[in-house]
C-alpha positions in Angstrom: 35.9 27.8 -35.2 37.1 24.7 -33.4 35.3 21.4 -33.6 33.7 19.8 -30.5 36.4 17.1 -30.7 39.2 19.7 -30.7 37.6 21.3 -27.6 37.3 17.8 -26.0 41.0 17.2 -26.8 42.0 20.5 -25.3 40.1 19.7 -22.1 41.6 16.2 -22.0 45.1 17.6 -22.3 44.5 20.2 -19.6 43.1 17.5 -17.3 46.4 15.7 -17.7 48.2 18.8 -16.6 50.1 19.6 -19.8 51.1 23.2 -20.4 48.2 25.3 -21.6 50.2 26.6 -24.6 51.0 23.1 -25.7 47.4 22.0 -25.2 46.2 24.9 -27.4 48.8 24.2 -30.1 47.9 20.5 -30.3 44.1 20.9 -30.1 43.5 24.0 -32.1 46.5 24.3 -34.5 47.6 20.8 -35.4 44.9 18.3 -34.5 41.9 20.5 -35.1 39.9 18.1 -37.3 37.5 15.5 -35.9 39.6 12.7 -37.4 42.9 13.8 -35.8 41.4 15.0 -32.5 39.6 11.6 -32.1 42.9 9.7 -32.8 44.7 11.7 -30.1 41.8 11.3 -27.7 41.9 7.5 -28.2 45.6 7.5 -27.5 45.2 9.6 -24.3 42.2 7.6 -23.0 44.2 4.3 -23.4 47.0 5.6 -21.2 46.7 5.0 -17.4 49.4 7.5 -16.6 49.7 10.8 -18.6 52.6 10.3 -21.1 55.6 12.7 -21.1 55.2 15.8 -23.2 57.7 14.4 -25.7 55.6 11.2 -26.1 52.4 13.2 -26.7 54.2 15.3 -29.4 55.6 12.2 -31.0 52.0 10.8 -31.2 50.8 14.0 -32.6 53.4 13.9 -35.4 52.5 10.2 -36.1 48.8 11.2 -36.4 49.7 14.0 -38.8 51.9 11.8 -40.9 49.1 9.2 -41.1 46.7 12.0 -42.2 49.1 13.2 -44.9 49.4 9.6 -46.3 45.6 9.2 -46.3 45.2 12.5 -48.2 47.8 11.5 -50.7 46.1 8.1 -51.2 42.7 9.8 -51.7 44.2 12.2 -54.2 45.9 9.4 -56.1 42.6 7.4 -56.2 40.8 10.4 -57.5 43.4 11.0 -60.2 43.3 7.3 -61.2 39.5 7.5 -61.5 39.7 10.5 -63.8 42.3 8.8 -66.0 40.1 5.6 -66.1 37.1 7.7 -67.1 39.1 9.4 -69.9 40.2 6.0 -71.2 36.6 4.7 -71.2 34.8 7.8 -72.6 37.6 9.6 -74.4 38.4 13.3 -74.2 
């Protein structure tokens, strides 16, 4: 089930006349979370002219890369919190 943001992203891409297959892939396969869809919507809404397909795909890749870095950071923070707890309280 797609989020409302993913649906909004799909409609925004369609309105800018990108190919339907690309719109579907971007909105429902790659940027289907509220976080990633909102980031792409912000990018699209700032553009006065619809960017070329290649530019939109580049932005999608950048958003996914940022998301991966955020996930790794959160995992690292969680692991560090567990280690700190073990040091404080012991096994």
